[in-house]
Jmol script that loads the backbone (N, CA, C; Angstrom):
load data "model"
ATOM      1  N   MET A   1      15.539   2.522  17.784  1.00  0.00           N
ATOM      2  CA  MET A   1      14.111   2.758  17.727  1.00  0.00           C
ATOM      3  C   MET A   1      13.782   3.914  18.661  1.00  0.00           C
ATOM      4  N   SER A   2      12.988   4.887  18.201  1.00  0.00           N
ATOM      5  CA  SER A   2      12.657   6.030  19.038  1.00  0.00           C
ATOM      6  C   SER A   2      11.474   5.713  19.940  1.00  0.00           C
ATOM      7  N   ASP A   3      11.215   6.605  20.882  1.00  0.00           N
ATOM      8  CA  ASP A   3      10.065   6.432  21.756  1.00  0.00           C
ATOM      9  C   ASP A   3       8.752   6.511  20.992  1.00  0.00           C
ATOM     10  N   ALA A   4       8.786   7.122  19.811  1.00  0.00           N
ATOM     11  CA  ALA A   4       7.569   7.246  19.010  1.00  0.00           C
ATOM     12  C   ALA A   4       7.238   5.956  18.270  1.00  0.00           C
ATOM     13  N   ASP A   5       8.217   5.071  18.155  1.00  0.00           N
ATOM     14  CA  ASP A   5       7.965   3.808  17.476  1.00  0.00           C
ATOM     15  C   ASP A   5       7.133   2.902  18.363  1.00  0.00           C
ATOM     16  N   THR A   6       6.410   2.003  17.716  1.00  0.00           N
ATOM     17  CA  THR A   6       5.627   1.035  18.478  1.00  0.00           C
ATOM     18  C   THR A   6       6.271  -0.324  18.358  1.00  0.00           C
ATOM     19  N   ALA A   7       5.995  -1.169  19.313  1.00  0.00           N
ATOM     20  CA  ALA A   7       6.564  -2.512  19.297  1.00  0.00           C
ATOM     21  C   ALA A   7       5.557  -3.486  19.864  1.00  0.00           C
ATOM     22  N   ASN A   8       5.746  -4.742  19.549  1.00  0.00           N
ATOM     23  CA  ASN A   8       4.905  -5.787  20.102  1.00  0.00           C
ATOM     24  C   ASN A   8       5.654  -6.423  21.266  1.00  0.00           C
ATOM     25  N   GLY A   9       5.015  -6.515  22.384  1.00  0.00           N
ATOM     26  CA  GLY A   9       5.655  -7.171  23.511  1.00  0.00           C
ATOM     27  C   GLY A   9       5.989  -6.211  24.617  1.00  0.00           C
ATOM     28  N   ASP A  10       6.528  -6.771  25.713  1.00  0.00           N
ATOM     29  CA  ASP A  10       6.820  -5.997  26.916  1.00  0.00           C
ATOM     30  C   ASP A  10       8.060  -5.140  26.790  1.00  0.00           C
ATOM     31  N   ASP A  11       8.937  -5.408  25.829  1.00  0.00           N
ATOM     32  CA  ASP A  11      10.182  -4.672  25.702  1.00  0.00           C
ATOM     33  C   ASP A  11      10.000  -3.321  25.001  1.00  0.00           C
ATOM     34  N   GLY A  12       8.858  -3.099  24.380  1.00  0.00           N
ATOM     35  CA  GLY A  12       8.621  -1.880  23.619  1.00  0.00           C
ATOM     36  C   GLY A  12       8.223  -0.723  24.510  1.00  0.00           C
ATOM     37  N   PRO A  13       8.012   0.417  23.891  1.00  0.00           N
ATOM     38  CA  PRO A  13       7.624   1.604  24.642  1.00  0.00           C
ATOM     39  C   PRO A  13       6.223   1.439  25.233  1.00  0.00           C
ATOM     40  N   GLU A  14       5.960   2.193  26.283  1.00  0.00           N
ATOM     41  CA  GLU A  14       4.649   2.158  26.909  1.00  0.00           C
ATOM     42  C   GLU A  14       3.610   2.681  25.927  1.00  0.00           C
ATOM     43  N   MET A  15       2.522   1.959  25.772  1.00  0.00           N
ATOM     44  CA  MET A  15       1.449   2.366  24.868  1.00  0.00           C
ATOM     45  C   MET A  15       0.447   3.205  25.645  1.00  0.00           C
ATOM     46  N   VAL A  16      -0.016   4.291  25.018  1.00  0.00           N
ATOM     47  CA  VAL A  16      -0.986   5.184  25.625  1.00  0.00           C
ATOM     48  C   VAL A  16      -2.217   5.215  24.733  1.00  0.00           C
ATOM     49  N   GLN A  17      -3.369   5.090  25.344  1.00  0.00           N
ATOM     50  CA  GLN A  17      -4.606   5.117  24.579  1.00  0.00           C
ATOM     51  C   GLN A  17      -5.051   6.555  24.367  1.00  0.00           C
ATOM     52  N   ILE A  18      -5.520   6.864  23.148  1.00  0.00           N
ATOM     53  CA  ILE A  18      -6.059   8.194  22.851  1.00  0.00           C
ATOM     54  C   ILE A  18      -7.467   8.036  22.289  1.00  0.00           C
ATOM     55  N   ASN A  19      -8.228   9.105  22.341  1.00  0.00           N
ATOM     56  CA  ASN A  19      -9.553   9.127  21.722  1.00  0.00           C
ATOM     57  C   ASN A  19      -9.480   9.997  20.482  1.00  0.00           C
ATOM     58  N   LEU A  20     -10.170   9.585  19.447  1.00  0.00           N
ATOM     59  CA  LEU A  20     -10.119  10.282  18.176  1.00  0.00           C
ATOM     60  C   LEU A  20     -11.525  10.312  17.603  1.00  0.00           C
ATOM     61  N   ARG A  21     -11.989  11.489  17.216  1.00  0.00           N
ATOM     62  CA  ARG A  21     -13.320  11.610  16.623  1.00  0.00           C
ATOM     63  C   ARG A  21     -13.188  11.686  15.103  1.00  0.00           C
ATOM     64  N   LEU A  22     -13.923  10.814  14.417  1.00  0.00           N
ATOM     65  CA  LEU A  22     -13.932  10.767  12.962  1.00  0.00           C
ATOM     66  C   LEU A  22     -15.373  10.633  12.495  1.00  0.00           C
ATOM     67  N   SER A  23     -15.641  11.063  11.278  1.00  0.00           N
ATOM     68  CA  SER A  23     -16.972  10.839  10.730  1.00  0.00           C
ATOM     69  C   SER A  23     -17.145   9.336  10.491  1.00  0.00           C
ATOM     70  N   LYS A  24     -18.373   8.888  10.513  1.00  0.00           N
ATOM     71  CA  LYS A  24     -18.650   7.471  10.307  1.00  0.00           C
ATOM     72  C   LYS A  24     -18.163   7.028   8.922  1.00  0.00           C
ATOM     73  N   ALA A  25     -18.384   7.878   7.909  1.00  0.00           N
ATOM     74  CA  ALA A  25     -17.962   7.531   6.547  1.00  0.00           C
ATOM     75  C   ALA A  25     -16.444   7.391   6.461  1.00  0.00           C
ATOM     76  N   PHE A  26     -15.719   8.284   7.125  1.00  0.00           N
ATOM     77  CA  PHE A  26     -14.257   8.207   7.098  1.00  0.00           C
ATOM     78  C   PHE A  26     -13.775   6.959   7.820  1.00  0.00           C
ATOM     79  N   LEU A  27     -14.394   6.638   8.936  1.00  0.00           N
ATOM     80  CA  LEU A  27     -14.016   5.427   9.667  1.00  0.00           C
ATOM     81  C   LEU A  27     -14.275   4.178   8.822  1.00  0.00           C
ATOM     82  N   GLU A  28     -15.354   4.177   8.067  1.00  0.00           N
ATOM     83  CA  GLU A  28     -15.624   3.048   7.171  1.00  0.00           C
ATOM     84  C   GLU A  28     -14.542   2.939   6.101  1.00  0.00           C
ATOM     85  N   ASP A  29     -14.080   4.089   5.576  1.00  0.00           N
ATOM     86  CA  ASP A  29     -12.978   4.079   4.603  1.00  0.00           C
ATOM     87  C   ASP A  29     -11.703   3.527   5.233  1.00  0.00           C
ATOM     88  N   ILE A  30     -11.426   3.941   6.461  1.00  0.00           N
ATOM     89  CA  ILE A  30     -10.245   3.449   7.176  1.00  0.00           C
ATOM     90  C   ILE A  30     -10.342   1.936   7.365  1.00  0.00           C
ATOM     91  N   ASP A  31     -11.509   1.459   7.792  1.00  0.00           N
ATOM     92  CA  ASP A  31     -11.683   0.024   8.021  1.00  0.00           C
ATOM     93  C   ASP A  31     -11.497  -0.772   6.736  1.00  0.00           C
ATOM     94  N   THR A  32     -12.035  -0.274   5.644  1.00  0.00           N
ATOM     95  CA  THR A  32     -11.857  -0.952   4.358  1.00  0.00           C
ATOM     96  C   THR A  32     -10.387  -0.989   3.980  1.00  0.00           C
ATOM     97  N   THR A  33      -9.704   0.130   4.168  1.00  0.00           N
ATOM     98  CA  THR A  33      -8.296   0.243   3.778  1.00  0.00           C
ATOM     99  C   THR A  33      -7.407  -0.686   4.589  1.00  0.00           C
ATOM    100  N   TRP A  34      -7.541  -0.681   5.921  1.00  0.00           N
ATOM    101  CA  TRP A  34      -6.633  -1.520   6.716  1.00  0.00           C
ATOM    102  C   TRP A  34      -6.854  -2.992   6.416  1.00  0.00           C
ATOM    103  N   GLN A  35      -8.082  -3.375   6.163  1.00  0.00           N
ATOM    104  CA  GLN A  35      -8.352  -4.777   5.860  1.00  0.00           C
ATOM    105  C   GLN A  35      -7.798  -5.155   4.490  1.00  0.00           C
ATOM    106  N   GLU A  36      -8.004  -4.280   3.494  1.00  0.00           N
ATOM    107  CA  GLU A  36      -7.497  -4.562   2.149  1.00  0.00           C
ATOM    108  C   GLU A  36      -5.975  -4.609   2.110  1.00  0.00           C
ATOM    109  N   GLN A  37      -5.326  -3.807   2.954  1.00  0.00           N
ATOM    110  CA  GLN A  37      -3.870  -3.742   2.935  1.00  0.00           C
ATOM    111  C   GLN A  37      -3.217  -4.749   3.867  1.00  0.00           C
ATOM    112  N   GLY A  38      -3.992  -5.564   4.519  1.00  0.00           N
ATOM    113  CA  GLY A  38      -3.447  -6.671   5.296  1.00  0.00           C
ATOM    114  C   GLY A  38      -2.954  -6.328   6.689  1.00  0.00           C
ATOM    115  N   PHE A  39      -3.406  -5.205   7.242  1.00  0.00           N
ATOM    116  CA  PHE A  39      -3.037  -4.900   8.625  1.00  0.00           C
ATOM    117  C   PHE A  39      -3.848  -5.791   9.553  1.00  0.00           C
ATOM    118  N   ASN A  40      -3.328  -6.036  10.753  1.00  0.00           N
ATOM    119  CA  ASN A  40      -4.009  -6.906  11.708  1.00  0.00           C
ATOM    120  C   ASN A  40      -5.166  -6.223  12.414  1.00  0.00           C
ATOM    121  N   SER A  41      -5.128  -4.890  12.482  1.00  0.00           N
ATOM    122  CA  SER A  41      -6.172  -4.168  13.191  1.00  0.00           C
ATOM    123  C   SER A  41      -6.216  -2.718  12.731  1.00  0.00           C
ATOM    124  N   ARG A  42      -7.298  -2.059  13.082  1.00  0.00           N
ATOM    125  CA  ARG A  42      -7.441  -0.630  12.812  1.00  0.00           C
ATOM    126  C   ARG A  42      -6.332   0.143  13.538  1.00  0.00           C
ATOM    127  N   SER A  43      -6.067  -0.220  14.788  1.00  0.00           N
ATOM    128  CA  SER A  43      -5.034   0.477  15.570  1.00  0.00           C
ATOM    129  C   SER A  43      -3.662   0.354  14.925  1.00  0.00           C
ATOM    130  N   GLU A  44      -3.328  -0.846  14.454  1.00  0.00           N
ATOM    131  CA  GLU A  44      -2.037  -1.043  13.798  1.00  0.00           C
ATOM    132  C   GLU A  44      -1.928  -0.138  12.571  1.00  0.00           C
ATOM    133  N   PHE A  45      -2.991  -0.072  11.785  1.00  0.00           N
ATOM    134  CA  PHE A  45      -2.996   0.768  10.594  1.00  0.00           C
ATOM    135  C   PHE A  45      -2.827   2.241  10.954  1.00  0.00           C
ATOM    136  N   LEU A  46      -3.571   2.717  11.952  1.00  0.00           N
ATOM    137  CA  LEU A  46      -3.482   4.131  12.335  1.00  0.00           C
ATOM    138  C   LEU A  46      -2.109   4.472  12.914  1.00  0.00           C
ATOM    139  N   ARG A  47      -1.511   3.559  13.678  1.00  0.00           N
ATOM    140  CA  ARG A  47      -0.142   3.789  14.175  1.00  0.00           C
ATOM    141  C   ARG A  47       0.827   3.903  13.006  1.00  0.00           C
ATOM    142  N   TYR A  48       0.681   3.020  12.028  1.00  0.00           N
ATOM    143  CA  TYR A  48       1.541   3.034  10.847  1.00  0.00           C
ATOM    144  C   TYR A  48       1.388   4.366  10.104  1.00  0.00           C
ATOM    145  N   ALA A  49       0.151   4.798   9.889  1.00  0.00           N
ATOM    146  CA  ALA A  49      -0.102   6.053   9.171  1.00  0.00           C
ATOM    147  C   ALA A  49       0.456   7.244   9.944  1.00  0.00           C
ATOM    148  N   ALA A  50       0.268   7.271  11.258  1.00  0.00           N
ATOM    149  CA  ALA A  50       0.786   8.374  12.075  1.00  0.00           C
ATOM    150  C   ALA A  50       2.310   8.375  12.072  1.00  0.00           C
ATOM    151  N   ARG A  51       2.919   7.205  12.188  1.00  0.00           N
ATOM    152  CA  ARG A  51       4.377   7.104  12.186  1.00  0.00           C
ATOM    153  C   ARG A  51       4.940   7.602  10.857  1.00  0.00           C
ATOM    154  N   ASP A  52       4.288   7.229   9.755  1.00  0.00           N
ATOM    155  CA  ASP A  52       4.714   7.691   8.438  1.00  0.00           C
ATOM    156  C   ASP A  52       4.653   9.214   8.338  1.00  0.00           C
ATOM    157  N   ALA A  53       3.573   9.798   8.844  1.00  0.00           N
ATOM    158  CA  ALA A  53       3.404  11.250   8.784  1.00  0.00           C
ATOM    159  C   ALA A  53       4.480  11.969   9.602  1.00  0.00           C
ATOM    160  N   VAL A  54       4.867  11.400  10.741  1.00  0.00           N
ATOM    161  CA  VAL A  54       5.879  12.016  11.603  1.00  0.00           C
ATOM    162  C   VAL A  54       7.283  11.828  11.039  1.00  0.00           C
ATOM    163  N   LYS A  55       7.569  10.636  10.528  1.00  0.00           N
ATOM    164  CA  LYS A  55       8.919  10.348  10.040  1.00  0.00           C
ATOM    165  C   LYS A  55       9.194  10.919   8.657  1.00  0.00           C
ATOM    166  N   HIS A  56       8.142  11.238   7.916  1.00  0.00           N
ATOM    167  CA  HIS A  56       8.316  11.750   6.548  1.00  0.00           C
ATOM    168  C   HIS A  56       7.506  13.037   6.355  1.00  0.00           C
ATOM    169  N   PRO A  57       7.806  14.064   7.148  1.00  0.00           N
ATOM    170  CA  PRO A  57       7.022  15.307   7.041  1.00  0.00           C
ATOM    171  C   PRO A  57       7.210  16.019   5.705  1.00  0.00           C
ATOM    172  N   GLU A  58       8.263  15.663   4.981  1.00  0.00           N
ATOM    173  CA  GLU A  58       8.488  16.293   3.686  1.00  0.00           C
ATOM    174  C   GLU A  58       7.399  15.908   2.680  1.00  0.00           C
ATOM    175  N   PHE A  59       6.695  14.815   2.953  1.00  0.00           N
ATOM    176  CA  PHE A  59       5.584  14.438   2.099  1.00  0.00           C
ATOM    177  C   PHE A  59       4.355  15.152   2.635  1.00  0.00           C
ATOM    178  N   SER A  60       4.025  16.241   2.003  1.00  0.00           N
ATOM    179  CA  SER A  60       3.036  17.175   2.521  1.00  0.00           C
ATOM    180  C   SER A  60       1.603  16.752   2.246  1.00  0.00           C
ATOM    181  N   ARG A  61       0.720  17.472   2.861  1.00  0.00           N
ATOM    182  CA  ARG A  61      -0.703  17.279   2.620  1.00  0.00           C
ATOM    183  C   ARG A  61      -1.012  17.512   1.139  1.00  0.00           C
ATOM    184  N   GLU A  62      -0.313  18.477   0.536  1.00  0.00           N
ATOM    185  CA  GLU A  62      -0.495  18.761  -0.882  1.00  0.00           C
ATOM    186  C   GLU A  62      -0.116  17.534  -1.721  1.00  0.00           C
ATOM    187  N   GLY A  63       0.940  16.838  -1.320  1.00  0.00           N
ATOM    188  CA  GLY A  63       1.325  15.613  -2.019  1.00  0.00           C
ATOM    189  C   GLY A  63       0.231  14.570  -1.970  1.00  0.00           C
ATOM    190  N   TRP A  64      -0.398  14.408  -0.804  1.00  0.00           N
ATOM    191  CA  TRP A  64      -1.502  13.454  -0.683  1.00  0.00           C
ATOM    192  C   TRP A  64      -2.671  13.872  -1.565  1.00  0.00           C
ATOM    193  N   LYS A  65      -2.946  15.178  -1.628  1.00  0.00           N
ATOM    194  CA  LYS A  65      -4.039  15.664  -2.474  1.00  0.00           C
ATOM    195  C   LYS A  65      -3.762  15.358  -3.941  1.00  0.00           C
ATOM    196  N   GLN A  66      -2.525  15.521  -4.361  1.00  0.00           N
ATOM    197  CA  GLN A  66      -2.166  15.233  -5.744  1.00  0.00           C
ATOM    198  C   GLN A  66      -2.333  13.747  -6.057  1.00  0.00           C
ATOM    199  N   ILE A  67      -1.935  12.903  -5.124  1.00  0.00           N
ATOM    200  CA  ILE A  67      -2.107  11.463  -5.316  1.00  0.00           C
ATOM    201  C   ILE A  67      -3.590  11.114  -5.403  1.00  0.00           C
ATOM    202  N   ALA A  68      -4.395  11.688  -4.512  1.00  0.00           N
ATOM    203  CA  ALA A  68      -5.833  11.416  -4.530  1.00  0.00           C
ATOM    204  C   ALA A  68      -6.461  11.888  -5.840  1.00  0.00           C
ATOM    205  N   ALA A  69      -6.063  13.065  -6.309  1.00  0.00           N
ATOM    206  CA  ALA A  69      -6.596  13.580  -7.575  1.00  0.00           C
ATOM    207  C   ALA A  69      -6.193  12.682  -8.735  1.00  0.00           C
ATOM    208  N   SER A  70      -4.953  12.236  -8.740  1.00  0.00           N
ATOM    209  CA  SER A  70      -4.489  11.334  -9.798  1.00  0.00           C
ATOM    210  C   SER A  70      -5.247  10.012  -9.768  1.00  0.00           C
ATOM    211  N   GLU A  71      -5.461   9.489  -8.573  1.00  0.00           N
ATOM    212  CA  GLU A  71      -6.215   8.245  -8.420  1.00  0.00           C
ATOM    213  C   GLU A  71      -7.640   8.413  -8.943  1.00  0.00           C
ATOM    214  N   HIS A  72      -8.247   9.545  -8.616  1.00  0.00           N
ATOM    215  CA  HIS A  72      -9.602   9.828  -9.100  1.00  0.00           C
ATOM    216  C   HIS A  72      -9.624   9.890 -10.627  1.00  0.00           C
ATOM    217  N   ASP A  73      -8.656  10.587 -11.206  1.00  0.00           N
ATOM    218  CA  ASP A  73      -8.578  10.694 -12.661  1.00  0.00           C
ATOM    219  C   ASP A  73      -8.429   9.325 -13.314  1.00  0.00           C
ATOM    220  N   LEU A  74      -7.600   8.458 -12.716  1.00  0.00           N
ATOM    221  CA  LEU A  74      -7.427   7.111 -13.267  1.00  0.00           C
ATOM    222  C   LEU A  74      -8.719   6.315 -13.203  1.00  0.00           C
ATOM    223  N   ARG A  75      -9.389   6.379 -12.059  1.00  0.00           N
ATOM    224  CA  ARG A  75     -10.618   5.598 -11.881  1.00  0.00           C
ATOM    225  C   ARG A  75     -11.762   6.113 -12.743  1.00  0.00           C
ATOM    226  N   SER A  76     -11.791   7.412 -12.995  1.00  0.00           N
ATOM    227  CA  SER A  76     -12.885   7.985 -13.790  1.00  0.00           C
ATOM    228  C   SER A  76     -12.605   7.932 -15.282  1.00  0.00           C
ATOM    229  N   GLY A  77     -11.400   7.503 -15.664  1.00  0.00           N
ATOM    230  CA  GLY A  77     -11.056   7.398 -17.072  1.00  0.00           C
ATOM    231  C   GLY A  77     -10.529   8.693 -17.668  1.00  0.00           C
ATOM    232  N   ASP A  78     -10.292   9.704 -16.824  1.00  0.00           N
ATOM    233  CA  ASP A  78      -9.781  10.992 -17.303  1.00  0.00           C
ATOM    234  C   ASP A  78      -8.267  10.986 -17.479  1.00  0.00           C
ATOM    235  N   ALA A  79      -7.612   9.912 -17.090  1.00  0.00           N
ATOM    236  CA  ALA A  79      -6.152   9.812 -17.219  1.00  0.00           C
ATOM    237  C   ALA A  79      -5.796   8.363 -17.512  1.00  0.00           C
ATOM    238  N   GLU A  80      -4.607   8.168 -18.034  1.00  0.00           N
ATOM    239  CA  GLU A  80      -4.136   6.820 -18.330  1.00  0.00           C
ATOM    240  C   GLU A  80      -2.962   6.482 -17.423  1.00  0.00           C
ATOM    241  N   LEU A  81      -2.871   5.221 -17.047  1.00  0.00           N
ATOM    242  CA  LEU A  81      -1.754   4.745 -16.244  1.00  0.00           C
ATOM    243  C   LEU A  81      -0.499   4.728 -17.099  1.00  0.00           C
ATOM    244  N   VAL A  82       0.583   5.266 -16.552  1.00  0.00           N
ATOM    245  CA  VAL A  82       1.857   5.293 -17.266  1.00  0.00           C
ATOM    246  C   VAL A  82       2.833   4.428 -16.478  1.00  0.00           C
ATOM    247  N   PHE A  83       3.479   3.509 -17.161  1.00  0.00           N
ATOM    248  CA  PHE A  83       4.423   2.625 -16.502  1.00  0.00           C
ATOM    249  C   PHE A  83       5.788   3.281 -16.385  1.00  0.00           C
ATOM    250  N   ARG A  84       6.569   2.827 -15.422  1.00  0.00           N
ATOM    251  CA  ARG A  84       7.886   3.381 -15.140  1.00  0.00           C
ATOM    252  C   ARG A  84       8.745   3.449 -16.400  1.00  0.00           C
ATOM    253  N   GLU A  85       8.733   2.377 -17.155  1.00  0.00           N
ATOM    254  CA  GLU A  85       9.567   2.311 -18.357  1.00  0.00           C
ATOM    255  C   GLU A  85       9.202   3.418 -19.346  1.00  0.00           C
ATOM    256  N   GLU A  86       7.900   3.724 -19.433  1.00  0.00           N
ATOM    257  CA  GLU A  86       7.464   4.789 -20.335  1.00  0.00           C
ATOM    258  C   GLU A  86       7.954   6.149 -19.856  1.00  0.00           C
ATOM    259  N   VAL A  87       7.943   6.366 -18.549  1.00  0.00           N
ATOM    260  CA  VAL A  87       8.417   7.630 -17.993  1.00  0.00           C
ATOM    261  C   VAL A  87       9.908   7.786 -18.255  1.00  0.00           C
ATOM    262  N   VAL A  88      10.673   6.729 -18.028  1.00  0.00           N
ATOM    263  CA  VAL A  88      12.117   6.769 -18.276  1.00  0.00           C
ATOM    264  C   VAL A  88      12.377   7.065 -19.746  1.00  0.00           C
ATOM    265  N   GLU A  89      11.629   6.430 -20.616  1.00  0.00           N
ATOM    266  CA  GLU A  89      11.786   6.664 -22.057  1.00  0.00           C
ATOM    267  C   GLU A  89      11.463   8.115 -22.413  1.00  0.00           C
ATOM    268  N   MET A  90      10.398   8.653 -21.819  1.00  0.00           N
ATOM    269  CA  MET A  90      10.038  10.055 -22.078  1.00  0.00           C
ATOM    270  C   MET A  90      11.133  10.994 -21.585  1.00  0.00           C
ATOM    271  N   MET A  91      11.719  10.690 -20.441  1.00  0.00           N
ATOM    272  CA  MET A  91      12.792  11.535 -19.893  1.00  0.00           C
ATOM    273  C   MET A  91      14.019  11.478 -20.794  1.00  0.00           C
ATOM    274  N   ASP A  92      14.338  10.292 -21.285  1.00  0.00           N
ATOM    275  CA  ASP A  92      15.481  10.142 -22.194  1.00  0.00           C
ATOM    276  C   ASP A  92      15.268  10.949 -23.470  1.00  0.00           C
ATOM    277  N   ARG A  93      14.044  10.930 -24.010  1.00  0.00           N
ATOM    278  CA  ARG A  93      13.752  11.703 -25.217  1.00  0.00           C
ATOM    279  C   ARG A  93      13.902  13.196 -24.963  1.00  0.00           C
ATOM    280  N   ASP A  94      13.433  13.668 -23.783  1.00  0.00           N
ATOM    281  CA  ASP A  94      13.548  15.091 -23.446  1.00  0.00           C
ATOM    282  C   ASP A  94      15.004  15.508 -23.348  1.00  0.00           C
ATOM    283  N   GLU A  95      15.844  14.669 -22.752  1.00  0.00           N
ATOM    284  CA  GLU A  95      17.263  14.982 -22.614  1.00  0.00           C
ATOM    285  C   GLU A  95      17.946  15.015 -23.977  1.00  0.00           C
ATOM    286  N   ASN A  96      17.566  14.128 -24.875  1.00  0.00           N
ATOM    287  CA  ASN A  96      18.171  14.074 -26.218  1.00  0.00           C
ATOM    288  C   ASN A  96      17.743  15.257 -27.086  1.00  0.00           C
ATOM    289  N   ASP A  97      16.559  15.840 -26.792  1.00  0.00           N
ATOM    290  CA  ASP A  97      16.064  16.966 -27.560  1.00  0.00           C
ATOM    291  C   ASP A  97      16.818  18.262 -27.215  1.00  0.00           C
ATOM    292  N   GLU A  98      17.467  18.303 -26.089  1.00  0.00           N
ATOM    293  CA  GLU A  98      18.146  19.528 -25.645  1.00  0.00           C
ATOM    294  C   GLU A  98      19.455  19.754 -26.310  1.00  0.00           C
TER     295      GLU A  98
END
end "model"
wireframe off; spacefill off
backbone 0.3
color backbone group
């Protein structure tokens, strides 16, 4: 476990408090998200999100934008949900066409 990881209890790394300024609307979105996803607290959720961003930098901001756009399209009815099996089938058809 690296120093950047968090732990519960006295054996883990020293925790440091930081201040973070967010818009009220964004904080409300964060609060809704951590509660819906079953995190114990806002802090736990934000640590998880920060750890993910640090450990997986290859997943860029552009990737998040694409996911958000896709989610918007699904919710607005501009796109249809495609299941894994359908994608695999489409890939198999493309390979057979070559």
